[in-house]
N, C-alpha and C positions, 0 to 999 in steps of 0.2 A: 504409500502416497507421498509425493515430494511437495513440501511447502517452503516457500521463502517469505521472510517477513522483514519489513523495513521499519526501523525506528528512526523517524525523522527529527527527533528532538535533540538539541544540544545540551540538555540538562541531564546529567547522570542521576539515575534513581528518581527521576521526576514523574509527573502524572502520566505522560505518554508512555514511557518505558514500563511503568507499573501496570498500566492497562494492557499493553501489548504482552507482557509476561503472562498474564492470565489467559489471554487468547492462545498463546503458544502452549501453555500448560494443558489446556483443553484439547488442542490438536494432538499433542504428544501422547496424551492418555488414550487417545483413540488409535494409536499405533503409527501416526504420521511421523516422517522424518522432517524436522524443521531446521532451517538455517536462518539465523537472525543476523541482519546487517545493521550495525550501528553506524549510520552513514556519516555522522559528524566527525568521526575519527578515522575516516577512510580518505584515500587520495582520489578524489573525484573532481575533475576539472569541468568547467562549464562547456556546453555545446558551442562550437565555433561557427555553426551554420555554413560549413565549407562545401556541402553538397556532394561529398564523396560517397556517402551512403546511398545516394540515388542510383549509383551504378554498381556498388559492391555491398555484399551483405555483412558489413562490419563497420565499426567506427575506427578512424585512423588515430585517435588519441589513445595513447598507451598509458593506462592507469588502472585503478581497481575496478572500473566498469567492465573491463574485459571478463573478469570472473563473474560479475553480476549478470552480464549478458548471457554467458553460458548457462547459468542457473535458471534464468528466466525461460530459456528455451525448453528446459527439462521439467520445469515446475508444473504441478497439477493445480496448486492453489497459491495465491499471492495475497499477503497481508500488508497493508499500508497503514502506518500509525504516525500521526503528526499533531503537534500543537497548531493552533491557528494564530498566525501573525499577520496583522493588517488585512484581515478577511481572507487570507490564503494559506496554503500549505507552507511549511517552513522552507527557507531557501535551500537547506540541505536536501530535503526531499524533492524539491522542484528541480535541483540539479540532476538528480537521478532520472527523473521523468524526462527532462529535456534531452538527456543523453540517450534516451530510447528512440530518438528520431530515426535511428537506423532501422528499428522495427517498423516504424510508421512508413518509411520508404519501401521496406520489404513488402508490406501489406498493400499499400495503396498505390505505389509507383510500379512495382514489379509483380504485383498480384500473387504474392507468396506468403500468406499469413502463417503464423506459427500454428502447427497442427494442434487440434484440440486434445489429442491423446485419449487414452482408454477411459479416463475418468471425467473428461471434459475439463474446462478451466473455469474456476470460480475465484472470487475475491472477497476480501473483508477490509473495510475502511474504518479506522478508529480515529476519532477527532476529539480534542479537548480545547476549550477556549475560555478565556477569562470573562468574556461578555455573557450577559444573559442570553439564553437561547430562545428566540422568538422570531416571528416573521419580520420584525423590524431590523434584525441584525443578519446581514447577508453572509457572514463569514462561513457558516456551515454549508450554505448552498454553493458559494463560490469554490470552496475547497472540494466539495463533492463533484462539481462539474469538471474540475481539473483531473481528479482521480478517475472519474468515469472515462474521460478521454484516454487516460493512461491505460486503464484496464481494456478498453475497446481496442486500442492499438496492439495490445499483447494477446488479443483474441480471448480475453476474459469476458464472457457474455453475461454473466450474472455476478452481482456482488451485494453484500449487505453492508449497511452503514450504521455505526453507533456513534452518536455525537453527544457530548456533554458540555453544557455551558456552566458558567460560574465556577470553573475549575481553573485556578490560576496559581496560587501559591503552592510551593512544593508540598506534596502530600495531601492536597485538597481532594484528590480523587478517592482517597481512602475513606473520606467522610460521606461520599455519595452513597445513598441507600442501595443502589442496584448495579452500579457501573462494573464493579469487579466480577460479580456473578454473571452479568450480561456478557462481558467479554469472554469469560470462561466457557459459557454455554455456546457462544457464537463460534469459538474455536473448535469445539466439539462438532457442532453442526456443519461447519465448513468442510470438514474432511469426511463426513458421513456420506456414504454412497447411497444416493436417493434420487428418484425421478422427480421429486417435488421441487419445483422451482423456488428459488429464493428471490425476494424482491428487495429493492432498496428501501430501508426503513429508518428514518431519522428519529431517534428517541430523545 
C-alpha cells in the first residue's frame, strides 16, 4: 500500500513533525510504503489561477509539485499534518493544496476523478495549535474544512482527524498524555484493509 504524507510545518523537529513521525511509524509497521514530503524545504510556487488545467490534466508550473502530483495519483492513503496559524493550515501546506487545482479541474470540470484503486483512498489529518481546543476557537474546524475539500478533490472519501490544542512551544506534544499513541494507532489503522468506515473525529 502506497502512502504519502505531508509535513506542513516550518519548524524542524517540532510538534507537527513529531506527531507525523508516529503516524508514519504505525503505517510502516503495517507494511505500507510511506513517502514523506517536508514541504517547507521544497520548491513549491503558489497557484497562478491561470486556468490551463481546465483544459489539460497537468499544472504548467515546473517545480517540485510535479513529483507530488505523480505520487498523489498512485497513493492509496494521504496524510496531512500541519500546525494551525491564524485559524488555518500553514501557508506551506496551503500552497500544496492550492496547486492541486489541476485535480479539482480534472474531477469537476472534465469529470475524470482519480481512480479509487484497489484499496480505496483514505486520509488522515493531524493538527496542533497553541490555542485551547474548544467550540469557541474555530482554528481546528477551519483547518479541517480546508483539508476535507483537499481530500475530496483527490477522491479521498474518508478521513480521520486528530487535533490537539495547547500545543505550541517546541516539544509540547511530547507532554500530551495520548497524542503520540493516538497518532501511531491512527497510522496503523489508516493502512489496515477493512470494510469498517472511518469517521472524522476531532479529539
